[in-house]
C-alpha positions, 0 to 999 in steps of 0.5 A: 572288685573291692574289699569286704565291707559291711552291708550296714553300719554297726556290725557286731561280728563278721565271719568268712566261711569256705568249704572243700579246699581239697589241698592235695600233693597228688592234684594234677596241678597242686598250686591250683587249690592252694591258690584259691585258698590263699586268695580267700585268706588274703581277701579276708585279711584285707577286709575293711573291718577285721574279720572275727573268724575265718572258718572252713567247713571240712575237706581242707585237704584231700587225703588228711596226711602230713604232706597235705596239711603242710601244704595247707599250713603254708597257705595260712602261714603268710597271712592273717585272715581273721582274729581267729581261725577254725577248721571243721573236719571233713571226710577227706580229712580222715582219708589218710593212707595210715588209717583213720586214727592217724588222720584224726591225730594229724587233723588235730595237730594241724588244726591246733598249729593253724588256729593256735587253739587247743583242740582234742576232739573233732567237735568243739564250740566257741563264743565270739562277740556273743555268737555261739559257734558249734563245730561237729565232726565224725567220731569214727571211720565212716567213709563219706558220711559222718557218724556223730554218736550219742555223746556228741549229739547230747553235747550239741543239745547242751551247747544249744541250751546255753547259747546266748538269748536273741543271738545267732547260733552257727553250726558247722558240719561238713555233711548236709542233712539228708534230703536237703539241697537236692540230695541225693539225686544231685550227689554228683554230676549225673543225677540218678533217681535210685540213689540211697536217701542218705547219699551225700548227707549225714547218714542214720543220725540226720533226722535226730540232728535236725530235730535237735537243731530245730528245737532252738531259735536262730540256728544256722547250719552250714555244710559243704561236701556235695560240691554244689554250685551256688544256686538260689531262688530261681533254682528253688522254683525250677528244681526244688532245691537251693544253696540256702534253704529254710525248714521250720525256722532252721536256716540251711546253707550249703557251700560250693567247693572253693577249689575242687569243681562244682555242679548243679548250681546256677554257677559252677565257678570255684573260689566262692564262699560266704561272708556272714555279718551279725547286726543287732536283731539280724544276720546277713549272709552274702556269697562272695567270689574271693578269687575275684574279690566281689560279692554276688550280685546276679544270683538271687538268694531269697526275697529277690535279694542276692544275699540272705537276710534273717531277723532274729527272734 
């Protein structure tokens, strides 16, 4: 166990990323997901070098109502995990009993209160230490999927075009691209060969989104949603899928659920997210157990290393 510390010297930026916290007043034991979220926040707060951004990739709550968001705010209130906090919207964050519009209003209000950032849409962007961060979010009531729409996809294209040269671009969307990370057969605990191709993915706009992302260099796409456990090279060789995949230069990273159970991975443990480190000419992404305060050492992510290291072009 120990503090988060850089793998190399001269780190230019550092981000802590988790997904699927599922804070929920109706959880059988509501303190459990709150505890996992607090541990990750405290671990980030105690990093050897201050973290530049703490990021969630959706489903911060399970029901998107005021009660759930108040519980989440309590977790964030007593610590400072990073210089900035950014919350991606997830499908569960839109499942308010008062309807979709009420859920979006509650998400925007709560995200602004937690992060201190002004935000009036479910999608937004930022630049931190030369790195472009882009957050995508559904713009309509869409069940488990995300509906991005033409306006948001056009906006994404423009954001990518204006990304700094030779720097990484980190894109966050709760849902995976269709057919990646073992989807749809791994959508839940029981594998089923007859699932619809977009189950667990992003819906009809998946390939359009993939084409936009692939048209630019140094793009890293983070998702959650499917509650896959952490799985690496060995799972890729055995089953054909992994948490870290690469496609035409696009890096795809699917995060385990921080606090709501996992399946199909080499480990189904909770409390896991990633630490992203940016250096001159390269990005390092290391899975970390925030609850145990240690980096992954056992699961081989790529190139026989327990982490991902990518050279920028």
